[in-house]
MITORPA-566968 format. One record per residue: x, y, z of N, C-alpha, C, O in turn; residue in one letter. Coordinates in steps of 0.2 Angstrom, whole numbers, plus 5000, padded with zeros to 4 digits. Each point is the difference from the previous one (the first is absolute). Layout:
! residues N
XYZXYZXYZXYZA ...
! end
This chain:
! residues 165
475052725220499850064998499450025003499850065002E 499949875000499350035005500150045007499750045003I 501049924999500450015005500050095000499850035005R 500549994989500350075000499350044999500150065002Q 499349934995499450035000499849995007499750055002A 500249925002499750005007500550065004499750045003Q 500949964996500450045004499950084996499850055004Y 500249954990499950084999499350015001499850055004V 499749924994499350015004500050025007499750055002A 500749915002499850015007500550065002499950035005R 500549984991500650065002499550085001499950045004M 499849944988499550074998499450015005499850055002Y 500049904999499449995004500150045006499750045002V 500949945002500350025005500250084999499750045004T 500649984992500150064999499450045000499950055004L 499649934993499350044999499750015007499950055002L 500049895002499849985006500250045005499650025004G 501149994996500350055004500050075000500250035005E 499549994988499850074998500450024996500150065002G 500349924993500350014995499650034995499449984999G 500850084998499550034996500149984992499850044995I 500649915004500349994992500549935000500449985005G 499650014989500549954999500349994994499649994995Y 501050005002500250004993500449945000500549995002N 499149954994500249934999500550004994500249954998Y 500150124998500249994994500749995002500449984995H 499950025012500749995001500149935002500649995001M 498749965001500149945000500349954994500149945001L 500150104995500449964993499649925000499449994999G 501149975001500049945000499649965003500149944999G 499550095006499549985004499250004997499649965001L 500350104995499450004996500049984992499550004997V 501049995001500249994993500649974999500550025003Q 499549934991500649964999500450034996499950064999D 500749904998500650054996499550034993500250054997A 499449925001499750014994499450045001499650004995K 500250035010499650045003499249995001499550045001N 500549884999499449985001499749995007500449975004N 499150054997499750015007500149935003499949954997P 500550065011500049965005499349995005499850055002K 500049905001499649985005499950065005499450015002L 501250025000500050055004499550084997499750045004A 500549964990499650054998499250004999499650045001L 500349904998499249975001499850015007499550045002S 500849945002499950005007500050095003499650025004A 500850014993500050095001499350024996499750055002L 500249924993499350024998499449995002499550034999H 500449915004499549975005500050055005499550045001T 501049965003500050065006499850074998499650025004M 500550014991499750064998499349994998499650045002M 500249914995499249994999499749995007499450025001R 500949955003499649995006500150065005499650015004Q 500850034996500150055005500050074996499650045003L 500649964993499950064995500050065004500650025002G 498850014998500050085003499950005009499950045004N 500149894998499849985007500550055005500550034998S 499249975007500550045007500149965003499549965001K 501250035001500249945005499850025007500050065002S 499749895002499850015006500749975006500150025006L 500449954990500549985004500049935001499549964998G 501050025006500049925002499449975004499750035004P 500349914995499449965005500449965004500549974998I 499350025009500549955004499649955000499549995002D 501049954994499549944999500449955003500049954997L 500350065008500549965005500549974995500150014994R 500349955009500549964998499949964994499549975000E 500850034995499949974993499650024995499849964996G 500050115004499750024995500150095000500050045005Y 500049974989500050084999499550034996499849964995I 499950095006499450034997500050075002500350035005G 499450004988499950075000499450034998499849994994Y 499750055009499550024999500050074996500350055001L 499249944993500050064996499250014999499649964999F 500350115000499250024998499950044993500350054998E 499349915000499850054992499250005000499749955000D 500150125001499450025000499649975004499449984998Q 500850025009499649975006500049925000499649975004G 500749994991500249934999500649985003500450044999Q 499749915005500649985004500349944995499649954999M 500950055000500549974997500549965005500350035004I 499949914995500649995005500649964995499849964996A 500750055004500649964998500449965005500350025006A 499749944992500149945005500549954998500049984994L 500549995010500449934998500349975007499950015006W 500349954992500449965007500750024999500250024995P 500249985011500750025000500249944998500650014999T 499349935001500349954998499949974994499949944999D 500050104996499750004993500349944997499649974995A 500950025006500449934996499749955002500049954996E 499750035010499849945003499249995002499849955002Y 499950114998499449995003499449974996499850014995S 499949945008499549954997499350044999499850035004L 499949954989499450015000499449985005499949955001P 499850115001499649985005499350054999500150054997T 499349925005499450025000499950075004500250005006A 499750044991499850065005499350015000499750004995V 500050025011499250034999499950085005500250015006S 499650034990499950055002499350025001499649984995L 500150055011499350025003499850054996499750045002P 500449944991499750064996499849984992500449974996R 498950055004499949984993500350044993500250055000A 499849924994500250044995500750045001500150065000N 500249895001500950025001500349974992499849954998V 500650104999500449994995500749995000500350055002Q 500049894997500749995002500449994993499949954996V 500650095002500449994994500749995001500350025005T 500049944990500649975003500550064997499850054997D 500949925004500650044998499950044992500150064998L 499749884998499950014993499450034999499849984994F 499850055009499450024999499449944999499450024999G 500749935001499549954999499450005008500250005006R 499249994993499650025004499949925003499949954996I 500150045010500049955004499349974999499650044999L 500149905002499649965001499850035009500449985004H 499050054996499750025008499449975001499550024996V 500449935008499349975001499650055005500350005006Q 499350024993499650045004499349985003499649984995S 500350015010499349985004500050025006500650015002S 498850015001499850015007500550055002500449985005Q 499750084992500450055002500749995002500350035003N 500049904993500749985001500449994992499649984995Q 500950045005500349994994500849955001500450015004S 499449934991500649965002500550004993499850004994R 500749995007500749994994500549975002500050005006F 500449984990500649955001500550075000499950054997D 500749945006500550055000500649975003500049965005W 500650044991500649985000500550045002499950035006G 500749974989500650055003500050044996500650035000R 499050004995499950074998499750065002499550005003E 500750054994499750065002499350004998499949974994L 499650065010499450004997499750075002500150035005I 499450004990499650045001499250005003499549984996Y 500450045010499349985002499550065001500150045004V 499549974991499450055000499549995005499749954999R 500250075006499649985006499350055000499649995004L 500450064992499450065000500050055005500650015003G 498950024999500050055004500049975007499549975002K 501150055001500149995006500550065003500350054996L 499749955010500550035005500649994999500149954997S 500450085005500649975002500149955004500149944998R 499850075009499949945004499549954999500149955002P 499450074995499749944998500449944995499949945001Q 500450094994500349974994500649975004500249944998A 500150085007500749985003499849935005500349955001A 499150065001499749965005499949934997500349955003D 499350074991499749954996500749954997500049945000L 500450104996500649974998500449955006500149944999L 500050105006500349965006499749935003500349965001R 499150054999499749955001500149944996500249945002E 499550084991500249944994500849975000500249944999A 500350115002500649975001500049945006500249954999I 499750085006500149975006499649934999500449955002Q 499150034994499649954997500449954996500049945001K 500550104994500349964997500649975003500249954999K 500150115006500749975003499649935004500349954998K 499250035006499749975003500049924996500149955002E 499550074991500149944995500649974999500149944999K 500350115000500849974998500249965007500349955000L 499650085005500349975006499649935000500449955002A 499150054998499849924999499949964995499749954999L 500850084997500049954993499550014995500049954996G 499550085003499450004998499950064995499650055001R 500849944994500050074996499350024996499850054998P 499949895001499350004995499550025006500049995006S 499550034991499350015003499849945003499450005003L 
! end
């Protein structure tokens, strides 16, 4: 069920990130509710997406190089990134460091991840799930560069077999 939730959320973030102007999840039937009309995890993931992206404007995809997908959104001058690894089934949790203080990271189901901030750095653990990263007031190029740098460092840690800080 978690895989379904990840798939549905990534599908709709991609739709919005590529400039789609709306979505309708009511046709997803068994993906968002069970036979007794109880909500499933995919519905929670869609609600999280709406809380995070709400009325934001899509700024399109971010070129994060091989292995990661990302889209940037802007909401009242604040940059929000939706990110996930392409090998979401197998990606290992790895410490990520962003050269920016006061970053907020939310997971697929709306849980705010613990972020350590010090000396204009924010560190958090990121595994296989889609995450939303609120970066604050930055230009699109600044946000994209910052995320590319952080993802590259994450890849290097994984290549060296050191996923932790």
